[in-house]
C-alpha positions as CSV (number, residue, x, y, z in Angstrom):
1,M,86.4,-15.5,38.4
2,I,88.4,-13.3,36.0
3,E,91.2,-14.8,33.9
4,L,93.4,-13.3,31.2
5,E,95.0,-15.8,28.9
6,N,98.1,-14.6,26.8
7,V,96.3,-11.2,26.3
8,S,98.1,-8.6,24.3
9,K,97.0,-5.3,23.0
10,V,98.7,-3.7,20.1
11,Y,97.4,-0.3,18.6
12,P,97.3,0.5,14.9
13,N,100.4,2.6,15.1
14,G,102.3,-0.3,16.4
15,T,102.4,0.5,20.0
16,V,102.3,-2.5,22.3
17,A,100.3,-1.6,25.3
18,L,100.1,-5.1,26.7
19,D,102.3,-8.1,26.0
20,K,101.2,-11.6,26.7
21,I,99.5,-11.1,30.1
22,N,98.4,-14.1,32.1
23,V,96.5,-13.4,35.3
24,K,93.9,-15.2,37.3
25,I,91.7,-13.2,39.9
26,E,89.5,-15.1,42.2
27,R,86.2,-13.7,43.5
28,G,87.0,-11.5,46.6
29,D,90.6,-10.8,45.9
30,F,92.2,-7.3,46.2
31,V,94.6,-6.8,43.3
32,I,97.0,-3.8,43.1
33,L,98.5,-3.1,39.5
34,M,101.5,-1.1,40.1
35,G,103.8,0.8,37.6
36,E,104.7,4.0,36.0
37,S,102.5,6.0,33.4
38,G,102.5,4.0,30.2
39,A,103.2,0.6,31.9
40,G,99.8,-0.7,30.6
41,K,97.6,-0.4,33.8
42,T,94.6,1.5,32.3
43,T,94.6,-0.6,29.3
44,L,94.4,-3.6,31.3
45,L,91.5,-2.4,33.3
46,K,89.6,-1.4,30.3
47,I,90.1,-4.9,28.7
48,I,89.0,-6.6,31.9
49,R,85.6,-4.6,31.5
50,G,85.4,-5.1,27.6
51,D,85.9,-1.3,27.0
52,E,88.7,-2.5,24.7
53,E,89.2,-5.8,23.1
54,P,92.6,-7.6,23.1
55,T,94.5,-7.9,20.0
56,Y,95.5,-11.4,20.9
57,G,94.3,-13.7,23.8
58,E,91.1,-14.1,25.7
59,V,89.5,-12.7,28.7
60,F,87.2,-14.9,30.8
61,Y,84.5,-13.9,33.4
62,D,83.2,-16.8,35.5
63,N,84.7,-19.2,33.1
64,K,83.0,-17.7,30.1
65,S,84.7,-15.5,27.3
66,L,83.9,-11.8,28.0
67,R,83.0,-11.7,24.2
68,K,79.9,-13.6,25.0
69,Y,78.4,-11.3,27.4
70,S,76.6,-8.0,26.5
71,K,78.1,-4.8,27.5
72,V,75.0,-3.9,29.6
73,H,75.3,-7.2,31.6
74,I,79.1,-6.7,32.2
75,R,78.7,-3.1,33.3
76,R,76.1,-4.1,35.9
77,R,78.7,-6.5,37.3
78,I,81.8,-4.6,36.9
79,G,82.2,-1.1,38.1
80,F,84.9,1.3,36.8
81,A,86.0,4.7,38.3
82,F,88.0,6.2,35.4
83,Q,91.1,8.3,35.8
84,D,89.6,10.8,33.3
85,L,86.4,10.9,35.5
86,T,83.8,11.3,32.6
87,L,81.5,13.2,34.9
88,I,78.8,15.6,33.8
89,E,80.1,18.9,34.7
90,D,76.8,21.0,34.9
91,R,74.9,18.4,36.9
92,T,74.9,18.1,40.8
93,V,77.1,15.4,42.7
94,L,73.8,13.6,43.3
95,D,72.7,13.5,39.7
96,N,76.1,12.2,38.8
97,I,76.3,9.5,41.3
98,S,72.8,8.3,40.9
99,L,72.9,8.0,37.0
100,P,73.2,4.2,37.2
101,L,70.4,3.8,39.6
102,Q,68.2,6.1,37.4
103,F,68.8,3.9,34.4
104,K,67.7,0.8,36.5
105,G,64.4,2.8,37.4
106,A,65.2,3.2,41.2
107,S,62.9,5.3,43.3
108,F,63.8,8.7,44.5
109,R,63.9,7.4,48.1
110,E,66.2,4.6,47.3
111,I,68.5,6.9,45.2
112,H,68.6,9.6,47.8
113,D,69.4,7.1,50.8
114,K,72.1,5.3,48.9
115,V,73.7,8.3,47.5
116,E,73.6,10.0,51.0
117,S,75.3,7.0,52.7
118,L,78.1,6.9,49.9
119,V,79.0,10.7,50.0
120,S,79.2,10.4,53.8
121,H,81.9,7.7,53.4
122,M,83.6,9.7,50.7
123,R,83.5,12.9,52.9
124,L,81.2,14.7,50.2
125,K,78.0,15.0,52.1
126,D,78.3,18.9,52.2
127,K,78.7,18.8,48.3
128,M,75.8,16.5,47.5
129,Y,73.8,19.2,45.8
130,K,76.7,21.1,44.4
131,L,77.4,21.2,40.7
132,V,80.4,19.1,39.7
133,K,82.0,22.1,38.0
134,E,82.3,23.8,41.3
135,L,84.3,20.9,43.0
136,S,88.2,20.3,43.2
137,Y,89.8,17.7,41.1
138,G,90.1,15.5,44.3
139,E,86.5,15.9,45.1
140,K,85.5,15.0,41.5
141,Q,87.6,12.0,41.7
142,R,85.6,10.8,44.8
143,V,82.3,11.5,43.0
144,S,83.7,9.1,40.2
145,I,84.5,6.4,42.6
146,A,81.0,6.8,44.3
147,R,79.4,6.5,41.0
148,A,81.0,3.2,40.3
149,L,80.0,1.9,43.7
150,I,76.4,2.9,43.8
151,V,75.2,-0.2,41.9
152,E,77.2,-2.5,44.4
153,P,79.2,-4.3,41.5
154,E,80.6,-7.7,41.9
155,T,84.1,-6.4,40.8
156,L,85.4,-2.8,41.0
157,L,88.0,-1.3,38.9
158,L,89.8,1.8,40.2
159,D,92.2,3.6,38.0
160,E,94.5,5.7,40.1
161,P,91.9,6.6,42.8
162,T,94.3,8.4,45.1
163,G,96.3,10.2,42.5
164,N,95.1,13.7,43.4
165,L,94.0,13.2,47.1
166,D,95.8,14.3,50.1
167,G,97.0,11.6,52.4
168,E,94.2,11.7,54.9
169,T,91.5,11.6,52.4
170,A,93.2,9.0,50.3
171,K,93.5,6.7,53.2
172,A,89.8,7.3,54.2
173,V,88.7,6.4,50.5
174,L,90.9,3.3,50.5
175,N,89.7,2.1,53.9
176,F,86.2,2.4,52.6
177,V,87.1,0.4,49.4
178,E,88.9,-2.3,51.6
179,A,85.6,-2.5,53.6
180,L,83.8,-3.2,50.4
181,N,86.4,-5.9,49.6
182,E,85.9,-7.6,53.0
183,R,82.1,-7.9,52.2
184,G,83.0,-9.7,49.0
185,T,83.5,-7.1,46.3
186,T,86.6,-7.9,44.0
187,I,88.9,-4.9,43.9
188,I,91.4,-4.3,41.0
189,M,93.3,-0.9,41.6
190,S,95.9,0.7,39.5
191,T,98.5,3.0,41.2
192,H,102.0,4.6,40.8
193,H,102.9,4.1,44.4
194,L,101.6,2.1,47.3
195,I,99.8,3.7,50.1
196,E,99.8,1.8,53.4
197,F,96.1,1.0,54.5
198,G,94.0,-1.6,56.1
199,N,95.3,-5.0,57.4
200,K,94.2,-7.5,54.7
201,P,96.9,-8.9,52.4
202,K,96.6,-7.8,48.9
203,S,98.1,-9.1,45.6
204,L,100.5,-6.9,43.8
205,L,101.2,-7.1,40.2
206,K,104.1,-4.9,38.9
207,L,103.8,-3.7,35.2
208,K,106.5,-2.3,33.0
209,N,106.1,-1.7,29.2
210,G,103.0,-3.8,29.1
211,R,104.4,-6.8,30.8
212,I,104.0,-8.1,34.2
213,I,107.5,-8.1,35.7
214,G,106.7,-9.3,39.3
215,K,104.1,-10.7,41.7
216,D,103.9,-10.3,45.4
217,Y,101.9,-9.7,48.4
218,V,101.6,-6.4,50.5
């Protein structure tokens, strides 16, 4: 489904963010990218969705070069919950989560029902009509994840989704993500450290200095 062939990313200042990455991810996989800050996890996620282009190498989605898809097409198929959140602070939780559905022209009833279901799973139901700027960072993080999920993407990219959540909330969010995976959504998630959750084996890729230094299952 997703394949990276000899992918490298070198920035104009000479920084090597990724170095000859070769990865194949099948539909329905749950992949965890683990490494310290600066290991290349976020860059790898951005390249998988086409938000950044590799300096060398090629990314394939369903056996077709990612370069041949329009960005709109890819963003409908690949959801991304960014670490920097990119939320609209002076809009409500409902407004932020529903933005992708608004762009698709969904009805108010469809939007309300889908958002209400998601915020319940994310433990945010009582915040649905709050302005984002009134939320804690952990709550904002959950809003970002919910917005990525609202269009039910084939693939979901999560950048440090539990970094600022307490242990109980982190497990609740990850169990929900695993349930999505069990229904067929491909999950690729970056993290500094592992949190035990669920029962399904997950593929673990260890990154350091832009290279994959180990592959395992957890």
